[in-house]
matplotlib code that plots the C-alpha trace (Angstrom):
import matplotlib.pyplot as plt

x = [0.0, 1.2, 1.8, -0.7, 1.9, 2.7, -1.0, -1.4, 1.6, 0.0, -3.3, -1.7, -0.4, -2.2, -3.6, -2.4, 0.3, 3.9, 6.1, 9.5, 9.9, 13.3, 14.8, 12.1, 13.6, 11.6, 9.5, 6.3, 4.9, 5.3, 3.9, 0.9, 0.1, 0.5, -1.6, -4.4, -4.3, -4.0, -2.5, 0.0, 3.7, 6.6, 10.4, 11.7, 15.0, 17.4, 21.1, 21.8, 22.6, 20.4, 17.2, 17.8, 17.8, 14.8, 12.9, 13.5, 12.1, 9.1, 8.2, 8.7, 6.5, 3.7, 4.2, 4.7, 8.0, 6.3, 5.2, 7.8, 11.5, 13.8, 16.9, 20.1, 21.3, 21.9, 18.8, 17.4, 19.9, 17.4, 15.0, 17.5, 16.1, 12.6, 9.2, 8.4, 6.4, 5.9, 8.3, 7.8, 10.5, 9.5, 11.1, 14.1, 15.0, 14.2, 17.9, 18.6, 15.5, 16.6, 20.1, 18.7, 16.6, 19.6, 22.2, 20.6, 18.2, 18.5, 16.5, 13.5, 12.6, 9.9, 8.7, 5.3, 4.5, 6.6, 5.1, 7.6, 7.3, 10.2, 10.7, 11.9, 12.8, 9.9, 10.5, 13.7, 11.6, 9.0, 11.9, 13.4, 10.0, 9.6, 13.1, 12.8, 9.5, 7.3, 4.0, 3.0, -0.7, -1.5, -0.1, -1.1, 0.1, -0.7, 0.3, 1.2, 2.6, 3.5, 5.4, 4.1, 4.7, 4.1, 3.4, 4.0, 2.5, 3.9, 3.4, 5.7, 4.9, 6.1, 5.6, 5.5, 2.4, 0.3, 1.8, 5.4, 4.7, 2.9, 4.7, 6.1, 8.2, 5.3, 4.2, 7.7, 7.9, 4.4, 3.1, 0.4, -2.1, -1.4, -1.9, -5.4, -6.2, -4.6, -5.6, -4.7, -1.4, -0.4, -1.1, 0.7, 3.8, 4.2, 3.5, 6.4, 8.6, 7.9, 8.8, 12.0, 13.0, 12.2, 14.6, 17.3, 16.9, 17.3, 20.5, 21.9, 21.2, 23.0, 26.1, 29.4, 29.4, 26.1, 25.4, 23.3, 22.6, 21.6, 19.3, 17.8, 17.0, 15.4, 13.3, 12.1, 11.0, 9.4, 7.4, 6.1, 5.1, 3.3, 1.5, 0.2, -0.8, -2.7, -4.8, -5.7]
y = [0.0, 3.5, 5.9, 8.7, 11.4, 9.8, 9.4, 13.2, 13.8, 11.5, 13.4, 16.6, 15.0, 16.4, 14.2, 13.0, 11.7, 11.4, 12.3, 11.7, 10.7, 11.9, 9.9, 7.2, 4.7, 1.5, 3.1, 2.8, 6.1, 5.5, 2.0, 3.3, 6.0, 3.7, 1.0, 3.6, 5.2, 2.8, 5.5, 7.0, 6.8, 7.5, 7.6, 6.4, 8.0, 6.7, 7.4, 4.7, 1.1, -0.8, 1.2, 1.3, -2.5, -2.7, -0.2, -2.4, -5.4, -3.5, -2.4, -5.9, -7.3, -4.9, -5.8, -2.1, -2.3, -0.9, 2.3, 2.9, 3.5, 3.0, 5.1, 5.3, 8.9, 12.0, 14.1, 15.6, 13.8, 11.0, 13.3, 14.5, 13.9, 13.1, 14.7, 14.7, 17.8, 17.0, 16.1, 14.7, 14.8, 13.4, 12.5, 14.8, 18.0, 21.3, 22.1, 18.9, 19.4, 22.9, 21.7, 19.0, 21.6, 24.0, 21.5, 20.9, 23.9, 24.0, 20.7, 22.4, 24.6, 22.1, 21.1, 22.7, 21.2, 20.5, 18.5, 18.6, 17.0, 18.2, 16.6, 19.9, 23.4, 23.9, 27.6, 27.1, 25.6, 28.5, 30.9, 28.9, 28.8, 32.6, 33.1, 30.6, 31.4, 28.9, 29.9, 28.1, 27.0, 24.8, 23.2, 20.4, 19.5, 16.1, 13.9, 10.2, 7.8, 10.7, 12.7, 15.9, 16.4, 19.4, 19.0, 22.0, 22.2, 24.7, 25.5, 27.2, 30.9, 33.3, 36.4, 37.5, 36.2, 37.5, 34.9, 35.8, 39.6, 39.6, 36.9, 38.0, 36.5, 34.6, 33.2, 31.8, 30.2, 28.9, 28.6, 31.0, 28.2, 26.5, 29.7, 29.9, 26.3, 26.0, 22.4, 20.2, 19.1, 22.7, 23.6, 20.6, 21.3, 24.8, 24.1, 21.6, 24.1, 26.8, 24.3, 23.5, 27.1, 27.7, 24.9, 26.2, 29.7, 28.4, 26.6, 29.7, 32.0, 29.6, 29.5, 30.9, 33.2, 34.9, 34.7, 37.8, 37.6, 33.9, 34.6, 37.5, 35.4, 32.6, 35.1, 36.7, 33.3, 32.4, 35.7, 34.9, 31.4, 32.7, 35.3, 32.6, 30.2, 32.9, 33.4, 29.7]
z = [0.0, -0.9, 2.0, 2.6, 1.7, -1.6, -2.5, -1.9, -4.2, -6.8, -6.6, -8.0, -11.2, -14.2, -17.0, -19.4, -17.0, -18.0, -15.1, -13.6, -9.9, -8.8, -6.0, -6.6, -4.1, -4.8, -7.5, -5.5, -6.6, -10.3, -10.0, -8.0, -10.6, -13.6, -11.9, -11.3, -14.8, -17.7, -20.0, -17.5, -18.1, -15.8, -15.2, -11.9, -11.3, -8.6, -8.0, -5.4, -6.6, -4.1, -4.5, -8.3, -8.6, -6.2, -8.4, -11.4, -9.5, -8.3, -11.8, -13.1, -10.3, -11.3, -15.0, -15.9, -17.8, -20.9, -19.1, -16.4, -17.3, -14.4, -14.8, -12.7, -12.6, -10.5, -10.0, -13.1, -15.2, -15.8, -17.7, -20.3, -23.8, -22.7, -23.1, -19.4, -18.3, -14.6, -11.8, -8.3, -5.6, -2.2, 1.1, 1.1, 2.8, 1.2, 0.9, -1.1, -3.3, -4.3, -4.9, -7.3, -9.1, -9.4, -10.5, -13.9, -14.1, -17.9, -18.0, -16.3, -19.3, -20.4, -16.9, -16.4, -13.0, -9.9, -7.0, -4.1, -0.6, 1.6, 5.0, 6.4, 5.3, 3.0, 3.1, 1.0, -1.7, -1.6, -2.0, -4.9, -6.7, -6.5, -7.9, -10.8, -12.5, -10.8, -9.3, -6.1, -6.8, -3.8, -0.6, 1.7, 5.2, 6.6, 9.5, 9.0, 11.6, 13.9, 11.2, 9.5, 5.8, 3.5, -0.2, -2.5, -6.0, -8.5, -12.2, -14.7, -15.3, -17.9, -15.9, -12.2, -10.6, -7.8, -5.4, -6.3, -6.1, -2.8, -0.8, 2.6, 5.3, 6.9, 3.6, 3.0, 6.4, 6.9, 3.3, 1.9, 1.3, 4.6, 6.5, 5.1, 5.9, 9.3, 9.8, 12.8, 11.3, 10.7, 14.3, 15.6, 13.4, 14.6, 18.3, 18.1, 16.3, 18.9, 21.7, 19.9, 19.6, 23.3, 24.2, 21.8, 23.3, 26.9, 25.9, 24.0, 27.0, 29.3, 27.1, 28.2, 25.1, 24.4, 20.6, 20.3, 16.5, 16.7, 19.7, 17.9, 14.8, 16.9, 18.8, 15.6, 14.3, 17.6, 17.6, 14.0, 15.1, 18.2, 16.2, 13.7, 16.5, 18.3, 15.2, 14.9]

ax = plt.figure().add_subplot(projection="3d")
ax.plot(x, y, z, "-o")
ax.set_aspect("equal")
plt.show()
């Protein structure tokens, strides 16, 4: 069975579906999508030897070799020379996801849709989207097995959009769509984050050398979080 977070990722793929799953691990997401939609096609990209061979096995077990191409390569390298227009990247940190997107940015010129699920630092991805002509069109935040995940959906834009023009610091940190929804997972995530920051600040203030700038930055973020939580 596919995880809840990956089902949410899959739900944002636009038909007709031909997508590349970067860092596909065992290729569960491409196999799920191509099993659900008879005309869907996918590329399962994986850099690590073990998961790459496991992905080949998974695709074979599902009998989907004619519609899923398993490719060993580094990040976007696996889409070179293809007609893929949608990309999914799930289960990595926001810093790594943006590094993957930056490394072969020239291959994104035909990519109309990005569906990204960072395990942390989603604000780095929002910032990258605004700087690279992608318009954030939706977000989800869910809880699964005690973990909280954010899913960001963006489309290619040829001109500055309302989102990119009006985004502010709170939007980058919390997500403009998630700020409107403010569901239980959102509240739980930011209550946890505020508690973490409180603990960090206590340790910093006990230190032999008071790191004023670091303390100031954490207090600023803490104030933003408290402000948002007070509005929930």
